N, C-alpha and C positions, 0 to 999 in steps of 0.2 A: 141683516144676517150676521151672526156672531162668528168670529174667526178665532182660531187658536194658532199657536206658533209651534214649529218643530224645534228640535234641539239647537239649530243654528239661528233661530229667530225668524225663519221664513213663515209668512202667514199661510195657514192651512184652512181649508174649508171642510165640508162633510167628508167623512170616511178617511180622514188623515191625509188627503192628497194635497200637495203644495200647489197652489195656483196663484198667479199674479193678481194683485188688486187693481181695479179699474176706477176711473173717476166716478164719483157718486157712491162707491161702496162704503159701507159703514163697518168699522171694526173697533175692537177694544184697543186703546192706545197703550195700555199696560204701564202707564206712569203712575206711581203711588200718590203723587200730589195733584194729579188731574184725572180722577176716576171718571169713567163714562165713555161713551162712544166717540169716535173721531171720524170725520168724513174725509175721504181721499179726494183731493182737488185735481182738476185737470190743469195743464200748463196755463191755459187762458184764464181759468178761475184764479189760479195762484197769482198771476201777474196783475190781475185787476184789484187785488186787495191793496188799499192805500199804504199800509205799513210795510207789506212785503215789497211793493214797488219802490218805496223810499229806501228800504234796506238794500235792495238789489242795486239801485242807482248809486248809493253810497259805496257799496263794495266795488263797483266798476270805477268810480272816481278814485278810490284809494289805490286800486290796481294801476290805473293810469298815472297817478302821482308817483308811485314806486317805480314804474317803468321809466318815467322822465328823470327821476333822481338817479337811476342806474345808467342812464345814457352817457356816452362819452362826452367830455367837454368839447365845445367847438374849438377848432384851431384858430379861428379869427378873433382878433380883439374887436369888441363891439363899437367902441367910439375912440377917436384919437385921444391919446393921453398927452399930458404936457411933455415938453421936449426932453426931460431928463428921467422920466418914470421908467422903471424896470417893468417889463411885461413878460409873462410866461405862458407857455402852451404845453399841455400834456396830451399826448396821443400815442396809442399803441405802446405804452410803457416807457416812453421817452419824453423827458422834460426838456424844453428849450427855453432859456431865459435870455432876453436881450435888453441891454441898457445903452442908450445913446451916450457916448463918451465925449465926442466932439462933433458938433454940427454948427460950425462957425460960418463966417461970411462965404458968399459964393466964390468958387475957385479954390477954397482951402481944402485940406484933407479932412474928410468926415470919418469918424470911427465909431464902431459899435462893439461893446463887450458882449460876447456870445458864450453861453455855457450850455452844454448838452450833458444830460445825465440819464443813465438807465441801469437796470439790473438784469436785463434780459438778453442783450446782444451787443456786438461790437459796433461802435459808432464810426462807420467808414465814410461819412459824408465828405465830399469835396466842396466846401462852402464857397470857394471862389467860382466854381462852376454852377452850383445850385442856388445861389442867392442872387437877388436883384433888388434894387431900390427904385421905387416908383414915386414920381412927384404928382402933385395935384393937377398939373397941366398935361399929364400923360407921358412925360419922359421916363425912360427906363434906363437905369445905370447898372453896369456890371461892376463887381468888386475889383479893386486894383491889387488886393492882397489879403492874406491871412497870416497873422503872427500869433502862433499859439500851438497847442498840442496837435501832433500829427494824427492822421486817421487811425482808428483802432481804439480798443479799450472801452471802458464804461463811463468815463468822465473826460470831457474835453472842454477846454476853456481857452479863449483867445480873443484877438481883436480883428474884426472884419473892417477893411478900409475901402473907401470910395473917394473919387474926386467929387468935391462939393458942386452941386449944380448951380449954374448961373442962368437966369436970375434965381435968387433964393426962393424956394417954394414955401407956401404957408403950411402945407401938410405933406408928410412923407409916409411911405409904407414900405417896410422891409419884408420881402417874401423869401422863405427858405423852403425849397422843394426837397423833401427827404425821400430816400429810396424806400419803395414799398408803401408809401402813403398816397392816397388818392388826391388829396388837395395840399397845396403849399401852406406852410405855417405863415400867418400874416400878422404883422405888428405895425400899428399906426401911431404916429405922433403929430401933435399940433406944435409947430415951431414958433 
């Protein structure tokens, strides 16, 4: 059955009445480089065509890759870094960078340079209250002090201090729990 189109391009059948096309209907495709009739396929027929199926799967894969690329970066470091490596975490528009400054013998003062940066809100973190240092044998240490910029503003930098654990651990993890964030920022180092 031949179909014509109205001014909007809607397929029309006899007597100029616009009616939807159904699977199996034949109509003129109207493309100048591909003259002749075209068959309307059902969803099942469409999905069983090898090329169509491959293209559909490729589009889904591309959409998934773009979604993963747009996902926020995890707050955790994936593997322990060496004892002096700077690590950073970006979440909710706030960057936290931590560098071990002094992780000497057991019982000595351990220090970490901490930098917080944002362009969206004031940095009101109380790092002495919200930070903790975990050792590979399960000990949890609280900071003994913060020497640096006070709460507020968009840039804070300072030194977070701890009493060094005895015996000296092989791996440490610094956790900083930030207001409004579901999970603590986690930074790990191999000593």
